[in-house]
C-alpha positions as CSV (number, residue, x, y, z in Angstrom):
1,M,52.4,26.7,84.4
2,I,55.7,25.5,83.1
3,A,53.8,22.9,81.1
4,L,51.6,25.4,79.7
5,I,54.5,27.7,78.5
6,S,56.2,24.7,77.2
7,V,53.3,23.7,75.0
8,M,52.9,27.1,73.8
9,F,56.6,27.2,72.5
10,L,56.2,23.8,71.1
11,G,53.5,25.2,69.1
12,I,55.5,28.3,68.1
13,A,58.3,25.8,66.9
14,L,56.0,23.7,65.1
15,G,54.2,26.5,63.5
16,Y,57.5,28.1,62.2
17,A,58.7,24.7,60.9
18,L,55.5,23.9,59.1
19,R,54.6,27.6,58.0
20,R,55.2,26.7,54.3
21,H,52.6,23.8,54.1
22,A,49.3,24.3,52.3
23,W,47.2,22.9,55.1
24,T,48.2,25.6,57.5
25,L,45.9,28.0,55.5
26,A,42.9,26.2,57.1
27,L,44.2,26.9,60.6
28,P,42.3,30.3,61.0
29,R,39.0,28.8,60.3
30,T,39.7,25.7,62.5
31,I,40.8,28.0,65.5
32,S,37.7,30.0,65.0
33,A,35.4,27.0,65.1
34,V,37.3,25.6,68.1
35,I,36.9,29.0,70.0
36,F,33.1,29.1,69.2
37,V,32.7,25.4,70.6
38,L,34.8,26.5,73.7
39,L,32.4,29.5,74.1
40,F,29.5,27.4,73.9
41,L,30.6,24.9,76.4
42,M,31.6,27.4,78.8
43,G,28.0,29.0,78.6
44,F,26.6,25.6,79.0
45,S,28.6,24.9,82.3
46,I,27.6,28.3,83.5
47,G,23.8,27.6,82.6
48,A,24.2,24.2,84.3
49,N,25.6,25.5,87.5
50,K,22.7,26.6,89.8
51,G,24.9,28.4,92.3
52,L,26.7,30.5,89.8
53,L,23.6,31.2,87.9
54,G,21.8,32.6,91.0
55,Q,24.7,35.0,91.6
56,L,25.1,36.1,87.9
57,A,23.3,39.4,88.5
58,S,25.8,40.6,91.0
59,L,28.9,39.0,89.2
60,G,27.7,40.2,86.1
61,G,27.9,43.8,87.2
62,Q,31.3,43.4,88.7
63,A,32.4,41.5,85.6
64,F,31.2,44.4,83.4
65,V,33.0,47.1,85.4
66,I,36.2,45.1,85.4
67,S,36.0,44.3,81.7
68,M,35.2,48.0,80.8
69,A,38.2,49.2,82.9
70,G,40.5,46.9,81.4
71,T,39.2,47.8,77.9
72,L,39.6,51.5,78.6
73,G,42.8,51.3,80.1
74,S,44.1,49.4,77.2
75,I,42.7,51.9,74.7
76,F,44.2,54.8,76.7
77,C,47.7,53.1,77.0
78,A,47.5,52.2,73.2
79,W,46.7,55.9,72.4
80,G,49.4,57.1,74.4
81,L,52.0,54.8,73.0
82,W,50.8,55.8,69.4
83,R,51.1,59.4,70.2
84,W,54.5,58.9,71.7
85,W,55.6,56.8,68.9
86,R,54.5,59.3,66.1
87,R,56.2,62.1,68.1
88,E,59.5,60.3,68.1
89,K,59.6,60.0,64.1
């Protein structure tokens, strides 16, 4: 875990130091492409795993409920924080 956090802070430091270079403008497109490749590979590995694919119906329902609860909770908290912030001013 310390290694992951260290790599993240190293990236932040490098990003701050190199923020004025022109090649950093291409980073958002590059990051999007890498995310698409990672999502494809994750889907490929799920499709290749017979045990997981057989349980996808039950796991999919649970994942849907958990993701919806997380999303709705985030929306509710953001809405409440926004109302509190606007009332303070």
